C-alpha positions in Angstrom: 88.4 109.8 118.5 90.3 112.8 119.8 89.3 114.0 123.3 89.4 117.4 124.9 92.7 119.3 125.2 93.0 121.0 128.6 93.4 124.8 128.3 92.6 124.9 124.6 90.5 127.9 123.9 87.8 127.9 121.3 88.4 130.2 118.4 84.6 130.9 118.2 83.2 131.0 121.8 79.5 130.2 121.7 78.6 132.4 124.6 79.8 135.5 122.7 77.5 134.6 119.7 74.3 134.5 121.7 71.7 137.3 121.8 72.4 140.2 124.2 69.9 138.8 126.7 72.2 135.8 127.5 75.5 137.6 127.5 75.2 138.5 131.2 73.6 135.2 132.3 76.3 133.3 134.3 74.5 129.9 133.9 74.3 130.3 130.1 77.9 131.4 129.9 79.1 128.3 131.9 76.9 126.0 129.8 78.3 127.4 126.5 81.8 127.3 128.0 81.4 123.5 128.5 80.4 123.2 124.9 83.4 125.3 123.9 85.8 123.1 125.8 84.5 120.0 124.0 84.3 121.6 120.6 87.7 123.3 120.7 89.6 120.1 119.9 87.2 119.3 117.0 87.6 122.8 115.5 91.4 122.6 115.8 91.4 119.1 114.2 89.4 120.4 111.3 91.5 123.5 110.9 94.7 121.3 110.8 93.1 118.4 108.9 95.8 118.2 106.2 98.5 117.7 108.9 96.5 114.8 110.4 96.7 113.0 107.0 100.5 113.4 106.8 102.3 110.6 108.7 105.2 113.0 109.3 103.0 115.5 111.0 100.1 113.6 112.5 99.8 113.5 116.3 101.3 110.3 117.8 98.0 109.0 119.1 96.4 109.5 115.6 99.2 107.6 113.7 97.9 104.1 114.4 94.5 105.1 113.2 95.9 106.7 110.1 97.9 103.5 109.4 94.7 101.5 109.6 93.4 103.4 106.5 96.1 101.7 104.4 96.2 98.4 106.3 99.4 99.1 108.2 99.5 98.9 111.9 102.9 100.0 113.2 104.4 98.2 116.2 104.0 100.3 119.3 107.4 99.2 120.5 109.1 101.0 117.6 110.5 104.5 117.9 108.1 107.2 116.7 110.1 108.0 113.6 110.1 104.3 112.5 106.3 104.1 113.0 105.9 107.3 110.9 108.2 105.9 108.2 106.2 102.7 108.1 102.8 104.4 107.7 104.2 106.8 105.1 105.7 103.9 103.1 102.8 101.4 103.6 101.2 101.9 100.1 104.5 101.4 98.3 105.4 98.5 100.6 102.2 96.7 99.9 102.5 97.4 96.2 105.9 95.6 96.2 104.8 92.8 98.5 106.2 89.4 97.6 109.1 90.8 95.6 112.7 90.9 96.8 112.7 94.7 97.0 109.4 94.6 99.0 110.7 92.0 101.4 113.9 94.0 101.9 112.0 97.2 102.5 109.7 95.6 105.1 112.6 94.1 107.0 114.7 97.3 106.8 111.8 99.3 108.4 111.2 96.6 111.0 114.9 96.2 112.0 116.4 99.6 111.1 119.3 97.6 109.6 120.8 96.8 106.3 119.2 93.8 104.5 120.9 91.5 102.1 118.7 89.0 100.2 119.9 85.9 98.5 117.5 84.1 96.2 118.3 81.7 93.4 115.2 82.6 91.5 115.4 79.1 90.1 112.7 77.0 88.5 113.0 73.3 88.1 111.2 70.9 85.8 111.5 67.3 84.7 110.9 65.7 81.3 109.0 62.9 82.9 105.6 63.4 84.7 105.8 62.6 88.4 109.6 62.5 88.5 111.5 64.3 91.2 112.5 67.9 90.6 116.3 68.2 90.1 118.3 69.2 93.1 119.5 72.8 93.5 116.4 74.4 92.0 114.5 75.2 95.2 113.0 78.7 95.5 114.6 79.3 99.0 114.9 82.8 100.2 117.9 83.8 102.5 118.0 87.1 104.3 121.0 88.5 106.2 120.1 91.5 108.3 123.0 93.7 109.6 122.1 95.7 112.7 124.1 97.4 115.5 122.6 95.1 118.2 121.4 91.7 117.0 120.0 90.8 120.4 117.6 93.8 120.2 115.8 92.3 117.2 113.1 89.8 118.2 114.0 86.9 115.8 110.5 85.2 116.1 108.7 88.4 115.1 111.1 89.1 112.3 110.6 85.5 111.0 106.8 86.0 111.2 107.2 89.3 109.2 109.2 87.6 106.5 106.6 84.8 106.3 103.8 87.4 105.9 105.4 89.4 103.1 107.1 86.6 101.0 105.3 84.4 98.5 103.6 81.5 100.4 105.4 78.7 98.5 108.9 80.0 99.2 110.8 78.8 102.2 113.0 81.3 104.0 115.8 81.6 106.4 116.8 84.7 108.3 120.2 85.5 109.8 120.7 88.5 112.1 124.3 89.7 112.3 126.2 92.6 113.9 126.9 95.5 111.5 
């Protein structure tokens, strides 16, 4: 919920819209002035409503709430532009969730780096029921992330992100290297 904005004038002061009897009454003018102060932010928000729905234009304190509409809560430690990009791309990211392209896009937004994915895409089978699956057919996922400063990327959080966006049955390994 947006609060009051100090110094923001109401475009439609209530005191000026009252009958002439109340125009000269100081108490009534102070009372309606208090309502004007509270309502000015709401009127401004309604006037600018399309901008509130655009992640590139939404006020910073509204961005997290906007992200909640599409199930994307940006990390508050990210720079503002990265948070805006994440909320703007959330619907597309979740549409591609579990695919190599979707995983790469999530990791690229999280790290701000270049992502290289290695996946064999292999499937294994055996002619005999209950026999071991042939070696070399595991669905492992390998990610190499190239960033300017590898120490600035929290490895545990990146690993958790990859675990959340990849298929559950696929094992993964993440390597963060200097670009």
